[in-house]
N, C-alpha and C positions, 0 to 999 in steps of 0.2 A: 723264801718268798722272791727274791730277784730270779732265780731260775723259772719259776714257775710262771711268773709273767713274762720272762723269755719264750718259754715255750709258746703261750698262749699267740704272743705277738709275731714269730718268726714264720708261720706261714702265711701271716698276711704279706707280710715285705717280701717275702721270696714268690709268690704271687705275681704281687704288684710292681715287681722289677722286672715285668715283661720288654723285648724290645720296643713294642709297640708304644707302650704308654712313657716310657724314656724318649722316644721319637717326637711323640706327641708333645709332649713337657717343653722337648728342645726347640720346635718348630714355632708353637706359641710364644717362647721368649723371644728367639730370633724376629719373629714378627713384629712384635711390640717395640725391639728394637729398632727396627726397620722405621716404623712412623715415627721415631723421637728423635730421627737424626739433625733436625735444626735447632731444638731446644736444649738449653741443659737439664740434666736429667739427676735427681737424686738418688743416687745406685744404692743404696743402704735401703731406701724404702722399696726399691722397685725388686732388691732379690728379696725382700723380706716377702713382697707379694707374690713372685715367685716362687720361692719354699713354700709358702702357705696352701699355693694353687697346685705343688707337685704333690705335697704330703695329701692333700684331700684326694686326689686321684690313685695315690699308690694306695693310701690305706683306707681309705673309705670309696672306693670307685668312686667320685662325686665332685661335681665340677663346681669349684667355691667362687670360679666368676668374679676375681678380684683384679 
């Protein structure tokens, strides 16, 4: 069962981990950090949002807008 699920999911992640998507996610994150320089941030919440956004782009080619 695990191997079957892995075979199904692997092509999506190999295709999704293109340098363009990684670059876009990194730039979005840096842009967000630059906007938040003068206020305290909840790093855990911020990283959750960034993770959801990245997974949406990688796995589903969808902008989660979080």
